[in-house]
N, C-alpha and C positions, 0 to 999 in steps of 0.2 A: 253815834255821833260822833269825829272826831275833834276833840278838843284840846289848845294848846294853850298852855300859861308861858309868857313872857315876862322876862326882869334884863336885869343887867348884867348878873355873870351866871345865872343859873344854881345857885348858893344857896340861898334860905326861901326866900318868897315864892316862885315857883316853881321850885322843886318838892317844896312844902305841898302845895297846892295839888303837882301832877300825884303824888305820893298818896294824899289824904284823900281824894275824889278817887282815886285805884282803887283802894280800899274800900269805900263805902259804897262803889258804885257801879258795878258791873255791866249798866246799859249804854255805858259810854267808854270810847279809847283815849284815854288822857297823855299826853305829852307835855314835856318841859325843854325848856334853851335859853339860853343868853343871848343879849343883841349886840356887846361889844366884846370883837373879837379881844381886845388887850386882855378884860379878866376874863373872859371864860379860857384864855388860852393861860394864865396864870393858873387858874383853880383847877385846870384839868375838866373841864364839864362840856358841856353841848352848847354849840355855836347853831341857833338858829341859821334856817338855810329858805333860800325862796319854794324850794318845793316842799318843807314843812308848813311853808305859809298857805302854799294849794295845796295840803294835806288836810289842813284842818277845815271844817266848819263853823266854828264859833274861835276866835282869839280872844285870850283876857291878858293884859297889860299891867303893870303896876303905878305907871305915871305918865302925864300926859306926853312928856319927851319921849317915850319907847315909841307912841303912834306917830309920832314928827319924824322918828328913824327909818322905823319902817316905811311909811310916806317918801322919802329921800330918796331911800335905795330902790322900793319898788313901784312907788306912783301909785294911784289913788284905788289900783284893781281892788285891794286884800280890804279895803278901809271899813267897807260894809260890814265885817266880820268883826270887827275888834270892838269889842270893852275894855274901861278900864277902869279897874276895881280901887286906883287911886290908895294905894296900901304905901306909905313911907317905907324906904329900906333901911329899916332900923330895927328890924326883928332878926333873931335867930333863926335856924333851921327847926321847926316844929316847935316854935316859942308857942304856949300856950295863949297869948295875946295874940299871935298873928293867925293859929290855927279858930280860933272864935271870931275874927272879924272876918276871914276867910270862910266862913261856915254861916255868918249872917248875912253877906253879900251874895252868896253863891246860890244859899240855898230859895232867894227870893226868886232867883230866875229857873225859868220853866224847863231850859236844858237840861239841869241836873233833878237826875231822879231817883234820888237815895228814899 
């Protein structure tokens, strides 16, 4: 399964999720990206494209506003693949609390086979 993690700038939350689950689970393919062209450009990280959204079987975002942003740019076609992890943008890359939240929220999901 192709799993895509999306946050604002692809610095902390989505990158942590991608790298964590890539290391723990070789049964799926994980990618991450940011949804804000401005912040992704500043950080030199990966900007989400429509091709990435189409590639993904499952998309995880961290805030409701990210779902709204996807809907604004691509309409309804990807909404059925999106789940909101509801994790605030207050964590640093691989911060212990962020890792624990990701494990807690995603291990309940049957798509992650760790």
